[in-house]
Backbone as CSV, one residue per row, in Angstrom:
resi,resn,N_x,N_y,N_z,CA_x,CA_y,CA_z,C_x,C_y,C_z
1,MET,0.843,-1.184,0.000,-0.003,0.002,-0.001,0.889,1.253,0.000
2,ALA,0.638,2.139,-0.926,1.450,3.349,-1.052,1.145,4.331,0.084
3,PRO,2.173,4.963,0.627,1.946,5.959,1.688,1.139,7.137,1.156
4,LYS,0.392,7.773,2.069,-0.404,8.945,1.688,-0.244,10.035,2.754
5,ILE,-0.655,11.232,2.423,-0.554,12.357,3.346,-1.308,12.016,4.629
6,GLY,-0.667,12.282,5.764,-1.252,11.996,7.070,-0.790,10.690,7.677
7,ASP,-0.198,9.807,6.868,0.271,8.518,7.388,1.444,8.715,8.343
8,TRP,1.487,7.866,9.374,2.632,7.797,10.272,3.610,6.799,9.675
9,VAL,4.874,7.206,9.561,5.847,6.390,8.847,7.217,6.407,9.523
10,ARG,8.056,5.505,9.057,9.495,5.556,9.270,10.042,6.174,7.994
11,SER,11.034,7.026,8.160,11.602,7.707,7.003,13.104,7.470,6.967
12,TYR,13.788,8.216,6.131,15.238,8.079,5.962,15.968,8.246,7.294
13,SER,15.568,9.258,8.070,16.174,9.511,9.383,15.365,8.826,10.478
14,ALA,15.994,8.614,11.629,15.348,7.921,12.747,14.164,8.712,13.288
15,GLY,13.258,8.013,13.953,12.120,8.634,14.604,10.807,8.252,13.948
16,ILE,9.738,8.883,14.442,8.395,8.647,13.922,7.952,9.913,13.202
17,TRP,7.574,9.749,11.950,7.306,10.849,11.040,5.865,10.801,10.541
18,GLN,5.367,11.975,10.101,4.056,12.030,9.455,4.225,12.719,8.092
19,ILE,3.662,12.106,7.077,3.756,12.656,5.721,2.856,13.882,5.608
20,TYR,3.404,14.984,5.070,2.601,16.182,4.849,2.534,16.607,3.379
21,ARG,3.342,15.995,2.524,3.319,16.360,1.099,3.919,15.210,0.290
22,ILE,3.315,14.955,-0.851,3.857,13.978,-1.802,3.887,14.669,-3.158
23,LEU,5.054,14.720,-3.779,5.216,15.440,-5.039,5.667,14.486,-6.139
24,ASP,4.889,14.434,-7.206,5.249,13.669,-8.406,5.704,14.658,-9.471
25,TYR,6.813,14.368,-10.123,7.349,15.256,-11.162,8.253,14.454,-12.087
26,LYS,8.704,15.101,-13.150,9.639,14.485,-14.089,11.009,15.141,-13.903
27,CYS,12.048,14.346,-14.145,13.407,14.886,-14.064,14.339,14.015,-14.890
28,LYS,15.549,14.507,-15.056,16.554,13.757,-15.811,17.270,12.791,-14.875
29,ASP,17.330,11.524,-15.267,18.094,10.539,-14.511,19.572,10.879,-14.679
30,PRO,20.310,11.077,-13.574,21.705,11.491,-13.691,22.611,10.444,-14.336
31,VAL,22.215,9.190,-14.317,23.043,8.124,-14.890,22.760,7.951,-16.378
32,THR,21.470,7.841,-16.733,21.108,7.565,-18.130,20.879,8.830,-18.947
33,GLY,20.559,9.943,-18.268,20.243,11.178,-18.983,18.827,11.199,-19.526
34,LYS,18.059,10.144,-19.291,16.682,10.068,-19.790,15.720,10.705,-18.793
35,VAL,14.591,11.191,-19.307,13.550,11.762,-18.457,12.816,10.614,-17.762
36,VAL,12.662,10.729,-16.434,11.987,9.710,-15.642,10.932,10.362,-14.743
37,GLU,9.956,9.562,-14.339,8.957,10.003,-13.360,9.572,9.828,-11.975
38,LYS,9.371,10.802,-11.106,9.958,10.747,-9.765,8.916,11.172,-8.743
39,THR,9.016,10.621,-7.559,8.178,11.013,-6.427,9.094,11.370,-5.271
40,THR,8.767,12.455,-4.579,9.469,12.830,-3.359,8.437,12.926,-2.251
41,ILE,8.743,12.318,-1.112,7.840,12.349,0.044,8.423,13.296,1.086
42,PHE,7.587,14.235,1.531,7.954,15.213,2.550,7.277,14.794,3.854
43,SER,8.054,14.724,4.920,7.469,14.335,6.201,8.073,15.168,7.319
44,LYS,7.320,15.246,8.412,7.832,15.951,9.592,7.862,14.968,10.758
45,ARG,8.964,15.046,11.510,9.160,14.121,12.628,8.457,14.655,13.868
46,PHE,7.756,13.764,14.535,7.057,14.084,15.782,7.959,13.766,16.983
47,VAL,8.397,12.518,17.062,9.201,12.086,18.209,10.355,11.200,17.740
48,SER,11.330,11.087,18.621,12.452,10.174,18.377,11.979,8.741,18.597
49,ASP,12.863,7.791,18.371,12.513,6.386,18.618,12.225,6.113,20.088
50,SER,12.728,6.965,20.983,12.466,6.807,22.416,11.318,7.715,22.885
51,PHE,10.527,8.219,21.935,9.333,9.031,22.196,9.650,10.338,22.920
52,LYS,10.732,10.966,22.527,11.081,12.320,22.982,10.741,13.282,21.850
53,ARG,10.251,14.477,22.217,9.937,15.487,21.197,11.139,15.668,20.279
54,SER,10.872,15.693,18.965,11.979,15.789,18.010,11.472,16.327,16.677
55,PHE,10.930,17.546,16.693,10.358,18.129,15.484,11.452,18.418,14.460
56,LYS,11.229,17.974,13.258,12.160,18.191,12.151,11.423,17.863,10.865
57,GLU,11.953,18.288,9.738,11.364,17.966,8.447,12.444,17.409,7.535
58,GLU,12.001,16.581,6.587,12.912,16.058,5.581,12.092,15.588,4.394
59,CYS,12.799,15.341,3.310,12.155,14.727,2.154,13.083,13.657,1.616
60,CYS,12.493,12.658,0.981,13.306,11.578,0.427,12.495,10.773,-0.571
61,ASP,13.168,9.848,-1.212,12.551,8.933,-2.156,11.644,7.960,-1.395
62,PRO,10.530,7.552,-2.002,9.620,6.605,-1.337,10.282,5.288,-0.931
63,ALA,11.396,4.931,-1.549,12.085,3.688,-1.191,12.556,3.694,0.262
64,PHE,12.707,4.888,0.848,13.178,5.001,2.229,12.042,5.178,3.231
65,VAL,10.792,5.153,2.772,9.638,5.438,3.627,8.750,4.205,3.700
66,TYR,8.375,3.827,4.925,7.418,2.731,5.067,6.508,2.999,6.264
67,LEU,5.310,2.451,6.197,4.310,2.670,7.232,4.822,2.183,8.584
68,LEU,4.422,2.903,9.626,4.795,2.546,10.984,4.257,1.156,11.322
69,GLU,5.065,0.359,11.990,4.657,-0.984,12.390,3.425,-0.888,13.302
70,LEU,2.548,-1.887,13.266,1.288,-1.877,14.010,1.512,-1.698,15.508
71,ASP,2.483,-2.403,16.091,2.722,-2.257,17.533,3.215,-0.851,17.870
72,LYS,4.055,-0.270,17.012,4.530,1.106,17.240,3.398,2.105,17.044
73,LYS,2.488,1.825,16.111,1.336,2.713,15.883,0.453,2.728,17.130
74,LYS,0.231,1.579,17.742,-0.566,1.514,18.982,0.141,2.266,20.106
75,GLU,1.454,2.107,20.196,2.236,2.823,21.199,2.175,4.330,20.954
76,LEU,2.233,4.723,19.695,2.133,6.147,19.346,0.759,6.690,19.703
77,ASP,-0.298,5.962,19.386,-1.660,6.410,19.717,-1.811,6.635,21.223
78,ALA,-1.284,5.727,22.028,-1.348,5.865,23.485,-0.524,7.068,23.943
79,PHE,0.644,7.270,23.319,1.493,8.412,23.656,0.773,9.721,23.337
80,ILE,0.137,9.794,22.171,-0.590,11.008,21.778,-1.721,11.288,22.763
81,GLU,-2.440,10.245,23.164,-3.559,10.404,24.096,-3.089,10.964,25.437
82,SER,-1.926,10.540,25.898,-1.428,11.018,27.191,-0.530,12.259,27.075
83,ASN,-0.268,12.711,25.851,0.557,13.907,25.616,-0.111,14.814,24.584
84,SER,-1.380,15.150,24.843,-2.162,15.915,23.862,-1.575,17.307,23.605
85,GLY,-0.960,17.905,24.623,-0.346,19.221,24.436,0.804,19.184,23.451
86,LEU,1.647,18.183,23.581,2.771,18.020,22.657,2.262,17.722,21.255
87,TYR,1.243,16.881,21.175,0.673,16.542,19.864,0.088,17.795,19.195
88,GLN,-0.559,18.668,19.967,-1.107,19.907,19.405,0.016,20.806,18.889
89,LYS,1.123,20.865,19.619,2.276,21.643,19.146,2.795,21.083,17.825
90,PHE,2.796,19.758,17.720,3.227,19.109,16.476,2.283,19.475,15.332
91,ILE,0.985,19.416,15.587,0.000,19.768,14.558,0.203,21.212,14.110
92,ASP,0.468,22.097,15.066,0.648,23.523,14.757,2.001,23.830,14.117
93,HIS,2.951,22.925,14.251,4.304,23.143,13.724,4.288,23.166,12.185
94,GLU,4.750,24.271,11.621,4.881,24.397,10.163,6.284,23.977,9.767
95,PRO,6.407,22.947,8.946,7.755,22.538,8.533,8.452,23.637,7.741
96,LYS,9.772,23.740,7.922,10.561,24.694,7.140,10.562,24.253,5.682
97,GLN,10.698,25.236,4.811,10.763,24.932,3.375,12.014,24.115,3.077
98,ILE,11.835,23.097,2.260,12.959,22.277,1.806,13.185,22.583,0.332
99,ASP,14.404,22.928,-0.013,14.744,23.249,-1.396,15.457,22.070,-2.053
100,CYS,15.426,22.053,-3.367,16.165,21.056,-4.139,17.329,21.768,-4.826
101,ILE,18.514,21.208,-4.719,19.709,21.789,-5.335,20.128,20.936,-6.532
102,TYR,20.440,21.606,-7.633,20.962,20.941,-8.829,22.385,21.435,-9.030
103,ASN,23.342,20.525,-9.077,24.743,20.873,-9.297,25.122,20.569,-10.747
104,ALA,25.542,21.605,-11.461,26.004,21.445,-12.844,27.512,21.700,-12.874
105,ARG,28.193,20.979,-13.729,29.645,21.110,-13.848,29.970,22.014,-15.028
106,ILE,30.957,22.897,-14.834,31.495,23.688,-15.950,33.017,23.672,-15.852
107,GLY,33.655,23.673,-17.005,35.108,23.752,-17.030,35.568,25.067,-16.427
108,ILE,36.709,25.040,-15.768,37.242,26.263,-15.164,37.657,27.207,-16.289
109,PRO,37.079,28.410,-16.317,37.393,29.339,-17.410,38.809,29.911,-17.269
110,PRO,39.386,30.363,-18.390,40.750,30.913,-18.346,40.885,32.098,-17.383
111,HIS,39.835,32.908,-17.249,39.916,34.089,-16.376,39.826,33.713,-14.904
112,ARG,39.376,32.511,-14.576,39.276,32.004,-13.200,38.558,32.977,-12.269
113,ASP,37.510,33.615,-12.771,36.753,34.592,-11.981,35.304,34.130,-11.865
114,SER,34.944,33.623,-10.699,33.584,33.094,-10.508,32.524,34.192,-10.584
115,GLN,32.902,35.438,-10.276,31.929,36.532,-10.324,31.494,36.819,-11.758
116,ILE,32.396,36.698,-12.716,32.044,36.882,-14.130,31.006,35.834,-14.536
117,ILE,31.208,34.607,-14.091,30.254,33.535,-14.396,28.910,33.820,-13.723
118,ALA,28.952,34.196,-12.449,27.713,34.487,-11.714,26.938,35.612,-12.391
119,ASP,27.638,36.651,-12.842,26.968,37.762,-13.531,26.310,37.295,-14.824
120,LYS,26.959,36.360,-15.512,26.424,35.842,-16.773,25.185,34.964,-16.538
121,LEU,25.107,34.330,-15.361,24.030,33.376,-15.088,22.941,33.904,-14.146
122,LYS,23.142,35.087,-13.568,22.257,35.556,-12.499,20.780,35.615,-12.880
123,ASP,20.467,35.830,-14.137,19.065,35.914,-14.554,18.566,34.612,-15.170
124,LEU,19.353,33.548,-15.050,18.983,32.268,-15.647,17.938,31.565,-14.776
125,GLY,16.753,31.429,-15.304,15.658,30.771,-14.601,14.398,31.597,-14.736
126,PRO,13.244,31.000,-14.527,13.083,29.591,-14.184,13.476,28.682,-15.351
127,ILE,14.098,27.560,-14.980,14.603,26.621,-15.969,14.442,25.200,-15.419
128,LYS,14.090,24.262,-16.289,13.942,22.857,-15.896,15.319,22.201,-15.839
129,ASP,15.448,21.145,-15.053,16.754,20.470,-14.948,17.244,19.965,-16.301
130,ILE,16.329,19.514,-17.156,16.731,18.997,-18.471,17.241,20.092,-19.399
131,GLU,17.003,21.352,-19.034,17.432,22.481,-19.866,18.743,23.118,-19.385
132,ILE,19.185,22.774,-18.182,20.332,23.467,-17.591,21.626,23.245,-18.378
133,ASN,22.045,21.996,-18.587,23.304,21.754,-19.312,23.263,22.274,-20.741
134,PRO,22.176,22.044,-21.508,22.133,22.635,-22.851,22.249,24.162,-22.825
135,LYS,21.638,24.805,-21.834,21.719,26.271,-21.739,23.147,26.697,-21.386
136,LEU,23.795,25.982,-20.476,25.186,26.307,-20.136,26.092,26.152,-21.358
137,ASN,25.879,25.080,-22.132,26.658,24.887,-23.370,26.402,26.021,-24.353
138,GLU,25.137,26.404,-24.490,24.763,27.501,-25.395,25.452,28.802,-24.993
139,LEU,25.650,28.999,-23.689,26.307,30.209,-23.190,27.838,30.111,-23.255
140,GLY,28.356,28.992,-23.789,29.792,28.863,-23.991,30.534,28.106,-22.905
141,PHE,29.824,27.503,-21.969,30.481,26.733,-20.907,30.610,25.279,-21.331
142,ASN,31.731,24.666,-20.987,31.954,23.255,-21.277,31.507,22.441,-20.061
143,THR,30.402,21.702,-20.197,29.836,20.959,-19.065,30.444,19.574,-18.882
144,LYS,31.432,19.241,-19.714,32.084,17.928,-19.592,33.566,18.049,-19.213
145,ALA,34.074,19.262,-19.160,35.507,19.482,-18.931,35.922,19.141,-17.503
146,MET,37.173,18.728,-17.400,37.800,18.507,-16.097,39.155,19.194,-16.146
147,PRO,39.633,19.844,-15.140,38.950,20.075,-13.873,37.763,21.011,-14.064
148,SER,36.916,21.076,-13.042,35.686,21.849,-13.200,35.312,22.575,-11.914
149,TRP,34.379,23.501,-12.072,33.708,24.157,-10.961,32.262,23.691,-10.987
150,THR,31.549,23.950,-9.904,30.141,23.592,-9.808,29.287,24.854,-9.859
151,VAL,28.274,24.815,-10.704,27.277,25.888,-10.751,26.020,25.318,-10.112
152,GLN,25.562,25.966,-9.036,24.381,25.459,-8.333,23.133,26.235,-8.734
153,PHE,22.056,25.450,-8.884,20.726,25.990,-9.140,19.820,25.499,-8.019
154,VAL,18.812,26.301,-7.658,17.909,25.922,-6.568,16.463,25.926,-7.054
155,SER,15.731,24.918,-6.622,14.283,24.878,-6.802,13.688,25.133,-5.418
156,SER,13.264,26.369,-5.177,12.751,26.753,-3.867,11.477,25.989,-3.545
157,GLY,11.518,25.230,-2.469,10.345,24.480,-2.051,9.909,23.420,-3.036
158,PHE,10.833,22.961,-3.888,10.512,21.967,-4.929,9.393,22.506,-5.838
159,GLU,9.499,23.781,-6.210,8.511,24.392,-7.097,8.570,23.741,-8.470
160,CYS,7.395,23.522,-9.059,7.332,22.855,-10.363,6.883,23.797,-11.472
161,LEU,7.317,23.477,-12.684,6.973,24.204,-13.891,6.725,23.166,-14.971
162,GLY,5.477,23.031,-15.395,5.156,22.064,-16.445,5.510,20.636,-16.092
163,GLY,5.352,20.266,-14.816,5.630,18.898,-14.393,7.082,18.626,-14.034
164,TYR,7.961,19.624,-14.182,9.381,19.502,-13.839,9.687,20.464,-12.692
165,LEU,10.742,20.174,-11.920,11.183,21.133,-10.926,11.686,22.378,-11.641
166,SER,11.384,23.532,-11.065,11.754,24.820,-11.643,12.937,25.393,-10.859
167,PHE,14.046,25.602,-11.547,15.284,26.045,-10.904,15.634,27.485,-11.265
168,GLN,16.385,28.140,-10.370,16.987,29.456,-10.568,18.482,29.313,-10.260
169,PHE,19.308,30.112,-10.933,20.728,30.124,-10.619,20.917,30.539,-9.162
170,LEU,21.826,29.865,-8.453,22.102,30.185,-7.054,23.522,30.730,-6.855
171,ARG,24.544,29.950,-7.263,25.930,30.383,-7.025,26.916,29.505,-7.792
172,VAL,28.159,29.990,-7.839,29.269,29.235,-8.428,30.163,28.786,-7.278
173,LEU,30.499,27.504,-7.274,31.406,26.959,-6.262,32.729,26.608,-6.937
174,GLU,33.800,27.221,-6.470,35.131,26.905,-6.990,35.667,25.725,-6.177
175,GLN,36.228,24.725,-6.865,36.765,23.570,-6.133,38.248,23.485,-6.286
């Protein structure tokens, strides 16, 4: 059974989590370069494995998320009943925005000035992940060269555009 919003789950990190968002979108597979369907599950943690308050948010692939075991669900229900104030704080807790970062590689330019690159890319976006490398190539950057620098793009809050994550230029990282 596929997880749904509101389900109590185990997630990538330890603790007991509740799903608050499920996002389906398309993106480029980094290995094959082909467009694939992807799902990201967003959850917020209520308590640690020892039932201590532990509010946090994360997102991950559904492969790392599974429904809470029945005995733990019963234990959680009893905990919520005897800790209604904490549970209300959890309900009222708004998870922080989680962004998606896309790292693109560019050959180190002869001028070795990251600010020149940043100025050239500052207005780049919104752009889909499948468009980033072709656009960098079009602008004269070699996306296959080594050694290289990293150009980062951000999708604020996993914002989508036409079924794809929508990215904006963020920064140049010199390595």
